[in-house]
C-alpha positions in Angstrom: -68.8 -45.8 16.7 -71.7 -47.9 17.9 -71.1 -50.3 15.1 -67.5 -50.7 16.2 -68.5 -51.4 19.8 -70.6 -54.4 18.5 -67.8 -55.5 16.2 -65.3 -55.5 19.0 -67.6 -57.6 21.3 -66.7 -60.9 19.8 -68.8 -63.5 18.1 -72.1 -65.1 18.8 -75.7 -63.8 18.8 -76.4 -60.2 19.1 -77.7 -60.8 22.6 -74.4 -62.4 23.6 -72.4 -59.6 22.2 -74.5 -57.1 24.1 -73.9 -59.2 27.2 -70.2 -58.9 26.7 -70.4 -55.2 26.3 -72.4 -54.7 29.4 -70.3 -57.1 31.4 -67.2 -55.2 30.4 -68.8 -51.9 31.5 -69.8 -53.4 34.9 -66.5 -55.0 35.6 -64.6 -51.9 34.5 -66.9 -49.9 36.7 -68.4 -47.7 34.0 -71.7 -48.8 35.5 -71.5 -48.4 39.3 -72.9 -50.7 41.9 -76.5 -49.9 42.6 -77.0 -48.2 39.2 -80.2 -48.9 37.3 -79.8 -50.3 33.8 -82.7 -49.0 31.7 -83.6 -51.0 28.6 -84.8 -47.9 26.7 -81.6 -45.9 27.5 -79.4 -48.9 26.6 -81.3 -49.4 23.4 -80.7 -45.8 22.4 -77.1 -45.9 23.5 -76.3 -49.0 21.4 -78.7 -48.2 18.6 -80.4 -51.6 18.7 -83.8 -53.0 19.6 -84.7 -53.9 23.2 -85.0 -57.6 22.6 -81.2 -58.4 22.6 -80.7 -56.1 25.5 -83.4 -58.0 27.5 -81.6 -61.2 26.6 -78.2 -59.8 27.7 -79.7 -58.5 31.0 -81.0 -62.0 31.8 -77.6 -63.5 31.1 -76.0 -60.9 33.4 -78.4 -61.8 36.1 -77.4 -65.5 35.7 -73.8 -64.4 36.1 -74.7 -62.6 39.3 -73.7 -59.2 38.0 -77.2 -57.6 38.1 -80.4 -58.1 40.0 -83.9 -57.8 38.5 -86.4 -56.3 41.0 -90.1 -56.7 40.0 -91.8 -53.4 39.1 -88.6 -51.5 39.7 -86.0 -52.6 37.1 -82.5 -54.1 36.8 -79.7 -52.9 39.1 -75.9 -53.5 39.0 -74.6 -55.7 41.7 -70.9 -55.8 40.6 -68.5 -57.6 42.8 -68.0 -57.8 46.6 -64.8 -58.8 48.4 -66.4 -62.1 49.1 -67.0 -62.8 45.4 -63.4 -62.1 44.8 -62.3 -64.5 47.5 -64.5 -67.2 46.1 -63.1 -66.8 42.6 -59.5 -66.7 43.8 -59.9 -69.7 46.0 -61.0 -71.6 43.0 -58.1 -70.2 41.0 -55.6 -71.3 43.7 -56.9 -74.9 43.4 -57.0 -75.1 39.6 -53.8 -73.3 38.9 -51.8 -75.2 41.5 -52.9 -78.4 39.9 -52.5 -77.2 36.3 -48.8 -76.1 36.9 -48.0 -79.6 38.3 -49.6 -81.2 35.3 -47.8 -78.8 33.0 -44.5 -79.9 34.4 -45.2 -83.5 33.4 -46.5 -82.6 29.9 -44.8 -79.4 28.8 -42.8 -79.4 25.5 -39.6 -77.4 25.0 -41.4 -75.2 22.6 -44.1 -74.4 25.2 -41.4 -73.7 27.8 -39.6 -71.4 25.4 -42.9 -69.6 24.8 -43.5 -69.1 28.6 -40.0 -67.6 28.9 -40.7 -65.2 26.0 -43.9 -64.1 27.7 -42.1 -63.6 31.0 -39.5 -61.4 29.3 -42.3 -59.2 28.0 -43.8 -59.1 31.5 -40.5 -57.9 32.9 -40.2 -55.3 30.1 -43.6 -53.8 30.7 -43.1 -53.9 34.5 -40.0 -51.8 34.1 -41.9 -49.4 31.9 -44.8 -49.4 34.4 -47.2 -50.1 31.5 -50.2 -51.5 33.4 -52.4 -52.1 30.4 -49.8 -54.1 28.4 -48.6 -55.9 31.6 -52.2 -57.1 32.2 -52.5 -58.4 28.6 -49.2 -60.3 28.8 -50.1 -61.6 32.3 -53.1 -63.3 30.8 -50.9 -64.8 28.1 -48.5 -66.2 30.8 -51.2 -68.1 32.7 -52.9 -69.3 29.6 -49.6 -70.7 28.3 -49.4 -72.8 31.4 -53.0 -74.0 31.0 -52.2 -75.1 27.4 -49.1 -76.9 28.6 -51.3 -79.3 30.6 -52.7 -80.6 27.2 -56.0 -80.9 29.0 -59.1 -79.5 27.3 -60.9 -79.8 30.7 -58.5 -77.6 32.5 -58.5 -75.0 29.7 -62.3 -74.9 29.8 -62.6 -74.8 33.6 -60.1 -72.0 33.9 -61.4 -70.0 30.9 -64.9 -70.0 32.6 -63.6 -67.9 35.5 -60.4 -66.4 34.0 -62.1 -63.4 32.4 -63.5 -62.2 35.7 -60.3 -62.9 37.6 -58.1 -60.9 35.2 -60.5 -58.0 34.9 -60.8 -57.7 38.7 -57.1 -58.5 39.4 -56.0 -55.4 37.4 -56.8 -53.5 40.6 -53.9 -55.1 42.3 -51.2 -53.9 39.9 -52.2 -50.3 40.6 -50.4 -50.5 43.9 -46.9 -48.9 44.1 -44.1 -51.3 42.9 -46.7 -54.1 42.3 -45.7 -54.6 38.6 -42.1 -55.3 39.5 -43.1 -57.6 42.4 -45.6 -59.4 40.2 -43.1 -59.9 37.5 -40.7 -61.5 40.0 -43.4 -63.8 41.2 -44.0 -65.0 37.6 -40.2 -65.6 37.2 -40.3 -67.8 40.3 -43.2 -69.8 38.8 -41.2 -70.2 35.5 -38.0 -71.2 37.3 -39.9 -73.9 39.2 -41.3 -75.3 36.0 -37.8 -75.4 34.4 -36.5 -77.3 37.5 -39.5 -79.6 37.3 -40.1 -79.0 40.9 -43.8 -79.5 41.4 -43.9 -78.6 45.1 -42.0 -75.3 44.5 -44.2 -74.5 41.5 -47.3 -75.1 43.5 -46.0 -73.0 46.3 -45.0 -70.1 44.0 -48.4 -70.1 42.2 -50.2 -70.0 45.6 -48.0 -67.2 46.8 -48.7 -65.2 43.7 -52.4 -65.6 43.8 -52.6 -65.0 47.6 -50.8 -61.7 47.1 -53.2 -60.7 44.3 -56.1 -61.8 46.4 -55.1 -59.6 49.3 -54.6 -56.5 47.2 -57.9 -57.0 45.3 -59.8 -57.7 48.4 -58.6 -54.5 50.0 -59.7 -52.6 46.9 -63.2 -54.0 47.0 -63.5 -53.6 50.8 -62.7 -49.9 50.5 -65.3 -49.6 47.7 -67.9 -51.4 49.9 -67.1 -49.1 52.8 -67.4 -46.0 50.6 -70.8 -47.2 49.3 -72.1 -47.8 52.8 -71.1 -44.3 53.8 
């Protein structure tokens, strides 16, 4: 079981794979805000030495997900509503520009692929399958990034995309949000087909702002509960 956890954590050094595992647990709230991450406990839990765990914890601190307090230990910070706002503001700027570049550069094959992905989004929305909807949602946005044919955009967006999509899943838990989100993606696709840059930009911004509002509410409520 522990071996499978490491195998599913991607490639790279052992320390990086441990980082990915711990990052997932923090963002999926298996480790709660304020919880202490003990090297010895983690070493036993993952059945590995403490060295790669120490490396992973340092990387988590660089990412702003944990804080190391001298003589006390490492504690989970998680995300605040302000963190979410910062990430989504960046996403608005980058995705608004990427969809406009995609309109200039997209191939028919890429456009057909986006339509196929949208059809899947609609299918899973109607079935209220949140897990599959989230996976296909990532595919939809990444298909637009690739259609820019810009390695710089792909890299910039991939750097923050993991955090955005993990945290954004909280928005689709709201009643009727899957159907509404699927409709927003259809509006983005339709604007790309029409090659209407202004409309595509407006539709991307509307979609992200709605997500931002719902996710912010989720984290605001968690912050309030923590303070109580």
